[in-house]
C-alpha positions as CSV (number, residue, x, y, z in Angstrom):
1,M,-9.9,-18.4,-8.7
2,R,-10.8,-19.1,-12.5
3,E,-7.5,-17.4,-13.4
4,T,-5.3,-19.9,-11.5
5,V,-7.2,-23.4,-12.5
6,R,-6.6,-22.1,-16.2
7,L,-3.1,-21.6,-15.8
8,L,-3.1,-24.7,-13.6
9,G,-4.4,-26.2,-17.1
10,A,-2.3,-24.9,-19.1
11,M,1.2,-25.5,-17.3
12,M,-0.7,-29.7,-17.2
13,V,-1.1,-29.1,-20.9
14,A,2.2,-27.1,-21.8
15,A,3.7,-30.5,-20.0
16,A,1.8,-33.2,-22.1
17,L,2.9,-31.4,-24.6
18,L,6.7,-31.2,-24.2
19,H,6.5,-35.1,-22.7
20,V,4.6,-36.3,-25.3
21,S,6.9,-34.7,-28.3
22,G,9.8,-36.8,-26.1
23,S,11.5,-33.3,-25.4
24,L,10.1,-33.2,-21.7
25,G,13.7,-34.7,-19.7
26,P,14.2,-34.5,-16.4
27,A,17.2,-31.6,-18.5
28,D,14.0,-29.8,-19.4
29,A,12.1,-30.1,-16.9
30,Q,13.3,-26.0,-15.3
31,A,14.0,-25.2,-18.9
32,P,12.0,-21.7,-20.2
33,M,11.0,-22.0,-23.1
34,R,12.6,-20.5,-26.1
35,Q,10.7,-17.0,-27.3
36,I,10.2,-16.2,-30.9
37,R,9.3,-12.7,-33.1
38,L,5.5,-13.6,-34.4
39,T,4.6,-13.1,-37.5
40,E,1.2,-12.1,-38.6
41,R,1.6,-15.4,-41.5
42,Q,2.5,-17.6,-38.1
43,V,0.1,-16.9,-36.3
44,E,-2.8,-17.0,-39.4
45,G,-1.3,-20.3,-40.4
46,F,-1.4,-21.2,-37.6
47,I,-5.5,-20.7,-37.0
48,A,-5.9,-22.3,-39.7
49,A,-4.2,-25.7,-39.1
50,Q,-5.7,-26.2,-35.8
51,K,-8.7,-27.8,-37.0
52,K,-6.4,-31.0,-38.8
53,L,-4.2,-31.3,-36.5
54,A,-6.7,-31.9,-34.0
55,T,-7.6,-34.7,-35.9
56,A,-4.2,-35.8,-36.9
57,K,-2.6,-39.2,-35.7
58,A,0.7,-39.7,-36.7
59,E,4.1,-37.6,-36.6
60,T,4.0,-37.7,-40.7
61,E,0.7,-36.2,-40.6
62,F,1.3,-33.2,-38.0
63,E,4.5,-32.2,-40.2
64,A,2.6,-32.6,-43.1
65,I,-0.5,-29.9,-42.0
66,A,2.9,-27.5,-40.6
67,K,3.9,-27.0,-43.5
68,E,0.7,-27.4,-45.4
69,H,0.0,-24.2,-43.5
70,G,3.6,-23.0,-44.2
71,F,5.9,-23.9,-41.6
72,A,9.0,-25.0,-42.4
73,S,8.4,-27.9,-39.6
74,L,6.9,-29.3,-36.8
75,D,9.5,-27.7,-34.4
76,E,8.1,-24.2,-35.3
77,I,4.2,-24.9,-35.3
78,D,4.9,-26.4,-31.9
79,D,7.2,-22.8,-31.1
80,V,4.1,-20.4,-32.6
81,E,2.2,-22.5,-30.4
82,A,4.0,-22.6,-27.5
83,N,4.4,-18.3,-27.3
84,I,1.0,-18.2,-28.1
85,V,-0.4,-19.8,-25.7
86,L,2.0,-18.4,-23.1
87,L,1.0,-14.6,-24.4
88,M,-3.1,-16.6,-23.8
89,N,-2.8,-17.2,-20.5
90,A,-0.8,-13.5,-19.6
91,I,-4.2,-11.9,-21.3
92,D,-7.5,-11.5,-19.4
93,P,-10.3,-12.3,-21.6
94,A,-12.5,-9.8,-20.4
95,T,-10.6,-6.2,-20.4
96,R,-7.1,-7.4,-22.6
97,A,-4.9,-6.4,-20.5
98,F,-2.0,-8.0,-20.1
99,S,0.7,-8.8,-17.3
100,E,3.7,-10.0,-17.8
101,P,3.7,-13.6,-16.9
102,P,6.0,-13.2,-13.3
103,I,3.5,-10.2,-12.2
104,L,0.8,-12.7,-13.8
105,I,1.9,-16.1,-11.6
106,K,2.9,-14.1,-8.2
107,R,-0.3,-12.8,-8.6
108,R,-2.5,-16.4,-8.3
109,I,0.5,-17.6,-6.0
110,D,-1.0,-14.9,-3.0
111,E,-4.6,-16.0,-4.7
112,V,-4.2,-19.5,-4.4
113,T,-2.9,-18.8,-0.5
114,T,-5.5,-16.6,1.1
115,D,-8.5,-18.5,-0.8
116,K,-10.0,-20.5,2.3
117,T,-12.9,-23.0,0.1
118,M,-9.5,-24.7,-1.4
119,P,-9.1,-28.2,0.1
120,E,-5.8,-27.7,2.0
121,T,-3.6,-30.6,-0.7
122,E,-4.8,-28.9,-3.8
123,R,-3.6,-25.4,-2.1
124,K,-0.2,-27.2,-1.3
125,Q,-0.3,-29.0,-5.2
126,A,-1.2,-25.3,-7.3
127,L,2.1,-23.5,-4.9
128,Q,3.9,-26.1,-5.8
129,E,3.0,-25.2,-9.6
130,L,2.7,-22.2,-9.3
131,T,6.3,-22.3,-7.3
132,A,8.0,-24.2,-10.0
133,A,6.5,-21.7,-13.3
134,L,7.7,-19.0,-11.6
135,S,10.6,-19.8,-11.5
136,T,11.5,-19.9,-14.8
137,A,8.3,-17.7,-15.7
138,R,10.2,-14.6,-18.0
139,P,8.9,-11.4,-19.3
140,I,7.5,-10.4,-22.7
141,Q,11.2,-10.5,-25.4
142,F,9.1,-9.5,-27.9
143,P,5.9,-6.9,-27.0
144,D,5.3,-7.0,-30.9
145,N,3.9,-9.9,-30.2
146,I,1.1,-9.4,-27.1
147,E,-0.5,-6.9,-29.4
148,L,-0.7,-9.5,-32.7
149,V,-2.1,-12.4,-30.0
150,K,-4.5,-9.4,-28.6
151,K,-5.3,-7.8,-32.4
152,Y,-6.1,-12.6,-33.1
153,Y,-7.0,-13.3,-29.4
154,D,-11.0,-14.5,-30.5
155,Q,-9.7,-16.0,-33.1
156,L,-7.2,-17.7,-31.5
157,Q,-9.2,-18.5,-28.6
158,A,-11.3,-20.6,-30.5
159,A,-9.4,-22.2,-32.3
160,L,-7.3,-23.8,-28.8
161,E,-11.0,-24.8,-27.7
């Protein structure tokens, strides 16, 4: 159940981030995210930038913080964040075991379907969201990203909270 809530929360955050950045339109709503090959420098820069990004208010501040931490643009740090969040959601926090996103979403659909404690309206909503997520979920394109995120898992978890 906790994993389902975490996935739904991550999906809402991702949708909110896309909406805030202005890129979530009808055509973009079902487009899969762009997977990139992460570098150690990007992950370290992302972690270092989080405190300042959390307090920034204007687009120019976000852009300056991104550049200060080694990113070419705000779009680059957004791509790094999307890939990190995708991987963080696919790694079990207790065991650090990784599951491909489509497999993980199918498991969560099964969990929600069989969870009799969840109110029916919440179950229907969760199943709709999970089914939509499944339709765009893709296996991880760059397996090296998994080990990189695992290496920095605790730091990333703290930075993203």
